C-alpha positions, -999 to 999 in steps of 0.1 A, spaced: 336 -317 499 334 -284 518 338 -280 555 313 -264 578 337 -234 581 338 -229 543 300 -232 541 296 -207 569 320 -183 551 300 -186 519 268 -178 537 284 -149 555 297 -134 523 263 -138 505 246 -121 535 271 -93 535 268 -88 497 230 -86 501 232 -62 530 256 -38 512 233 -33 483 202 -11 484 172 -29 500 151 -45 473 128 -73 483 127 -89 448 93 -105 454 66 -111 428 30 -109 438 28 -147 434 58 -154 456 55 -128 484 68 -143 517 49 -141 549 48 -106 564 68 -117 594 96 -129 571 95 -96 552 97 -76 584 126 -97 597 145 -91 564 138 -54 565 148 -51 602 180 -71 596 189 -48 567 181 -17 587 203 -29 616 232 -36 593 229 -1 577 228 16 611 259 -3 621 276 10 589 265 45 596 278 42 632 312 31 620 315 60 595 304 85 622 331 71 645 357 79 618 343 114 614 344 120 651 380 108 654 390 131 625 373 161 641 389 153 675 423 151 658 417 184 640 406 201 672 436 187 691 460 202 665 447 237 671 
């Protein structure tokens, strides 16, 4: 039997894996979810990707600041 923490970790990892891939709704015309659900999934994906971009920009800014400081 799994614990709640283990189940939460599995859910977290599945979500992270889904977010790290390109956005693809994978809906068939017969099984398209409600528009509000589709919008929520797209917004969640966009927010995750913006967070990733922000982290990468922080790294670039730090590298530029270190380069400028050396001069």
